[in-house]
N, C-alpha and C positions, 0 to 999 in steps of 0.2 A: 504493500500500500504506500509506503513512504516514498519510494522512488517514483511512483505514479503521481502522487499528489504534488511532488516537487515539479512535475511537468505541467501542472495546471495552467500556469501562465509564464510569460517571458517578460522580463524587465530590461529595458534598455536604459541604463543610467550613464549618461555621458557627461561627466563632470571633469573639468580640467583644473589642475592646480596652477593657479596664476598668481604669482607674487614676484614683484621686483623689490628693490631695496627701499622704496618709499611707501607712502600710504596709498589708499585706494578710494575711489568713489564710483558710484553707479551712474553712468551717463544716460542709460535708457533701459527699457524693458523690451523684449522681443518675443515673438511667437514663431517657432519653427514649423515647417510643414508636417502635417500628421502622417503617421505610419499605420497601415492596415496589414495585418499578418494572418495567415492561416497555417497553423502548425501541423506537423504530421500526426496521424492517428496513433493514439496510445492503446496498445492491446493489454487488457486486464485479464490474466489467466487465473480464474478462481474456480476450483472444482466445486461441485455441488455435494460435498461430503461434510458431515458433522464431525466434531471431535468429542471424545469422552475425556473428562478431567482425570480419570484414573490413568488413561493412556498418556495424557499430557505430562503427568508427573514422572513418567518413566520414558520420556523421549519419544512418545507416540510410536513405540515399537510394538505393533500388534499384528503384523502380517503373518507371523507364525506362532502367536501366543493365544490370544482370545480367551483368557480365563476370567472368571468372576463377573462378566457382564456380557450382554448381547453384542458380539463382535461382527455381526453380519455386514455392517457398513465399512469395516476395515478389510475383511476377507470373508465372503459368504460361505466358504467351504466349512467354516466352523458350525454351520447349521447341521452338518453331518453328525455332530455329537448331540444325539437326541436328549432333550430335557424339557422341563416345564418351568417357565419363568415369565413373570408379568411385571411390568413397570407401569403403574397407574399414572404417575406423574413424575417427570424429571425436569429440573431447571438448572441450567448452567450458564456461566457467563465469565467475561474477563474484562479487566480494566488496567491499563498501565498506571503506575503510581502518580505520574505527572498529569494525567488527564483531568482528574477531579480538581486539582489545584489550578490548572489553566482555565477551566470553565468557571471556577469560582472567581478568579482574578478578573476575568472579562466582565462577569456580572457585577463585581464590586466597584468597577471603574467606568460605569456607563457615563457618568457625568463628564469624565475626561474625554471619552470618545465623541460626545456630542458637542462639548464646548471648547475643547482644546485649550484648557486653562494653562497647561504646562508650556505650550508654545507661546502663548501670550506672555507668560512670565519670562521666557527667554528673550522675546522681542523687547520687552520693557527693560530687561537687564542690559541689552546692547545699547539701547538709547541712553541709559544712565551711565554706561561706561564712556560713551563718546560725548557726553554732555560738556558744553563749554565750561571751562574752569573747574572741572571735577578734580578733587584731590585724590591722592594715592589711596586713602582709606575708602573713599567713595567708589573708586574703581574696584577695589578689592571686594567691597560689598556687592557691587554689580556682578562681579565674577561669581560670587557665591549664589546670587540670584539665578544666574544662568545655569550653574551646576544643579541647583535645586530643580529648575525647570526641565533639565535633561534627565533627571532621575527616573521619570516615568518611562522614557524610552529605554533606559538601561534595565529597569525592572521588567519591562515588557519582553525584552530579548531573553532575559534570564528565566522568566517564569512561563512564557507562552510561545514566543516565536522561535527561540534559538537563534544562532548566528545566521546571517543572510545566506552563507554558502552551505549551511547544513541545518535547515529548519527542523524544528520538532514537529512530529506528527502525533496527534492524539486520537484516541478512539476507544469504543466499547463494543462488546458483542454480547448477545443474549441467545440462549439455545433452550427452548422448551421442547419436551419430547414425551412420547408415549411409545413403549416398545413391548414386544411379547415374543416368546418362542414356545410353541407347542409341538412336541415331538421334533420333527425335522423341518417344520414350517416356521418362518419368522416374519414378523410384521414390525414396521417402524413408521411413525409419523412424527416429524420434527421440523422445527424452523431454525434457521441460522440467520440472525439479524446482526449486521455490522454497520456502525456509523463512525466515520473518521473525519477529522477536520485538521486543517493546517492554517496557521495565521502567519502572514509575512508582513514585514514592514513595508509601508508605502515607499516609493522612491524618495520622497521628501524626508521621511523619518530615517530611511537607510542612509541617505546622504548625511544627515545630521549626526547619526550615531557614529560615523567614521571621522568626525571632526574632533581634533584634540582641543579641549577647553583650555584657554590660557590660564596660567597660574601666577604670572609675574606682572602685577599692575604697574610696576615702575618702568616698564618698557612698552609704551603704547604701540610702537611700530610692530614689534613681534606679536603683541596681542591682537593687533588688527588683522594679521594673517589668518587667524582662526575665525575671528568674529566676522570678517568680510565674507567668508564662506557661508556662515550661518545666516547672515543678513541677506545674502544673495539668494539663498533657497527660500527664505520666508517672504521676500518681496513679491513672489509669484503666487502667494497663498492668501486667500481671504480667511482671516481668523474669525470664524463664526460658523454656526451650524448651517447645514444645507447640503444638498446632493453634490454640488460642485466641490464643496469643502471636503466632503467625504472622500472623493476620488483623489484629492491632492494630499491629504494628511492622514486619514485613518489607516490603520493596518488593514490589509486585505485578507479576509477569511474565506476559505473554500471548504466545502464538504463533499464527501463521497460516501454514499450509503447503498447497501443492497440487502435484500432479504430473499432467502430461499425457503420455500415451504415444500417439503418433500415427503411423499408417501412411498414406502418401499415394501414389496412383498417378495420373500425369498424361500428357497427350498435347497436342502443339502442332503447328501447321502454318503454312506461309508461303503468302501469297496475293498475287499480282501484284507480286512482288519486294519491295514496301515494307511490306506488312502481315504482322504475326504475330498468331496467335490460339492460345489454349490454355486448358485446364481441368484441374483435378485433383480427385480424390475423396479425402476424408480420413475415416478411421475413428478415432475418439477414445475412449480410456479416460481419464477424468478422476477424480482423487481429491482430496479436500479435507478439511481438519480445522482447527479453531480452538478453543482452550481456554486455561485458566489453567495455568501450569507450577507444579507443587508445589515448595515451598521446597527440599526435600531433593534436587531434581534441577537446581538452579541451576548446578551445576558441569558439567552435560552439557546445557546448554539447547538447543544446536543439534541434538544427537542426539535430544533429547526432542521437538523440533518436527517432525522428519522421521519419527520412529518410529511415530507414531499418525496414520494416514490412514484413518479409519473409513468415510467415506462415498464411494461411487464411482458413476459412471454410464458408460454406453456411448452413443455417438452417432455420427451420420454427417453430415458437412457437405461443402461443396465450394467451390472458388475458381475464378473465370474471369478472364481478362484479355486485353488486346490491346495491341499496340505498333505504332507507325508510324515508319519511318525516312525522313527527307527526303534528297534527293540530296546535300546538303552535310553529312550525317553526324549531324544533330540527331535524337534519338529522343524520341518522346512515348509515354507509357504510361498505361494505365488498369487498375486491379486491383480486383476485387470479391471480398472474402474472407469466408468463413463465411456463404454465402448461404442455407444451411439452418439453422434454429435448433437448438441443442442443449439438451437438458433441463438445467435449473438444479439446483444442489445447495444445500441449506439446512442450516445448523447454528446452534445457539444457545449462547452462553456465559452461564453462571450465575456470578455473583460475589457473595460475601458479605464485608462488611468493616464496621468501625465507626469513627466519627469522633469526635474529642474536641471538647468545647465548654466554654467558661468563661463564666459570667454572674454578675451580682450576686445575692446572697441577699437576699430581701425579706421583710418582715413581712406580716401579714394585710391591712394597709392599703396595701401596695404600696411602702412606703418601704424604701430600702436600709439594711440592718442594719450598724451599726458597734458596736464594743465601747467600753469606758470610755476606752481610750487613743486612740480615733479611727481604729482600724484597720478597714478595709472587709472585710466578709464576702463571700467568693466561693464559688460552687458549681462543682465539677469534675464534668462530666457526659459521657456518651457516648451515641451513637445507633447502633443496628444498621441497616445498609442492605443490601438485596438487589436486584440488578439482573439482568434477563434481556435480553441483546442478541442478536437474530437476525441472521444473515448469509446472503446468497444469492449464490452464485457463478454468473455468467452468461458466455456467449460472444457478444459483439455482432457484428453485421454491420458490416464495415469497407470503405468505398469510398475509394480513393486515386487520385491522378493525379500524374504526374511528367514531368520533361523532363531530358534529359542531352545533353551535347555534348563531343566529343573535341577538345580544343585542339590536341593533337598525338597521335601514335600511342600514346604512353605517358602521356598526361595527360588525365584526364576530369574534368568538373565536372557536378554534378547538382542539381536542385531538386525536392522532393516536397511535396505537400500531402496529408497523410494524414487519414483519418477525416472525410471531407467532411460527413457528416450528423451528426457529433458524438455518436456512440453510445457511444464509449469514455469513461466517466466519470473515468478517471484524468487526463484533461486538463480544465482549467478554462477555458482561453481559446483562441481560434482561433490566436493566434500560437504557441502551444505545438505546434500541428500542422504548422507550416512547418519544413522541414528543408533544409539546404544541405550539400553535401559535395563533396570533391575527392580524387582519388588520382593520385599520380605514381609511375611505375615505372622502375626502373633495372635493366638486364640486364647480367650479367657472364658471362665464359667461355662464349661462344657460346650464350647464353640458358639455360645449365644452372643458373644461380643468379640469382634476381630479388629485389630489395629494393623494397618499396613504402612510401611515406610518405603518410599519410592525415590528413585534417582535415575539420572540419565544424562545423555549428551545428544542434542539435536540442534540443527541450524547453527552449528559451530559454537554452541553455548551450552553450559551446564544447566540442568533443571532438577527440581526435586518436588516431592509431593507427599501428602499424608492422607490416610483414609480411615474412617470409622464405620463399622457395620454394627448397628444395634439390632441384634437378632436377624431375622430374615426380612424385616419389613421397612427398615429405614437406614439409609446410607448417606453419609456426607463425605465429600472429598475436596481437597484443595491442592493447588500447585502454584509454584512460582517458576515461570519458564519464559523463554524468549518467544515473543509473538512475531512471526514473520510478516503479518499483515501491516503492523506499524513499525517493525524493525526496532523493537525495544523490549525490555522485560515487562511482564504483565502478571497480575494476580488472576488466578483462575479458581472458581468455586463451583460446586455442584451439589445438589441434594436430590435424593430419589426416594419415592415411596413405592414399594412393591414387594414381591416375594418370588 
């Protein structure tokens, strides 16, 4: 998800460092010709598969394991192990630690987004610094005022946006489910809902965040080098609420959401004691939406991302799998998921913004203009940019193999190699497709209570998980693992009622 959201828009920020040995003044403002761009289509390869938090805690290694839960959606061959199990209600989800804090920060600072009080404070500080007859102390106070005004931008980068070259991506997922296995037949009805958002600094704020605030008020020439850049950016900005103001100053927030509602029916069988074969048929309703979040909705950014799912498709696909158990307990598994293609969903994000630019003012002969005091003339300009970025949501075919071995009755280890043909573009390297996992179980009170400790390695990151089974009817599981969708660690939780 992260690398896709980073492609939502393109910013052309052309700012030149212009400083001679004297002071500066702005001779005029200018408007550069607008730019209209259509970017290449971004392919989003997201399978229509759910995840189980038990599996997440042990690196999602379930291609050859499939113990302790209905594993038909990892490898339908495990339906060949006849049993009776019913999950009346299951609810799982995930959230990266920074997502809640980012959403809360946006909600707590709505006044700043609407009124831009911090930039007004910066502008007033610059006026105070250059005021005729200002003393050293007054200039120092003005610098402190400018620094206080820039604190909002600094906090925004730290808590919400991240640095411009590596923005933070935030998101949450929710997975409700109902599952059952009766004999060798399996049924699953589940939803996978994901909502992610990224907030990036506007060109104006990005420009200002890269300016070094002066610290020496005794040298107004050196201080002017920094303050001239700030002033040049702000001269093109209307400091007040409104749509035009939003495009110039506000951080730009974009969301990407999709929901899969999947019903699956499967069957498995055992052949010659050691072989398991199975298949399931999946009917999919997929909804997808991506767009820019209006400034006035920043305080409800997660709700905004989930509330608009305009485009949907229906499709049918299937999974097949097999597993082989050796006489000494080692299992080998093969899973082929989404063997029938599902129609893709396409949407386009349209973004308008404008970027500040500062350059020397020149005469007809191309010479830099200076006044009688040797001050250099600068032009404060801006350019409107319009970008269309198409997105296409696909469901790729995924082939995976795995091996598992029971070290003891209550201790399993597993190794999976997923997406053998590298169709899932969320992964960049083969090593990201290698997964290791282990689970150790401890039983108490005549097996009425079970505690599970899990750990693993997936997506080139370590993970761990815990599980509690209260008798046969209630289970809770948790995991802390790397979430490939947002490219960061996330908390996973799951509760199930069944038997």
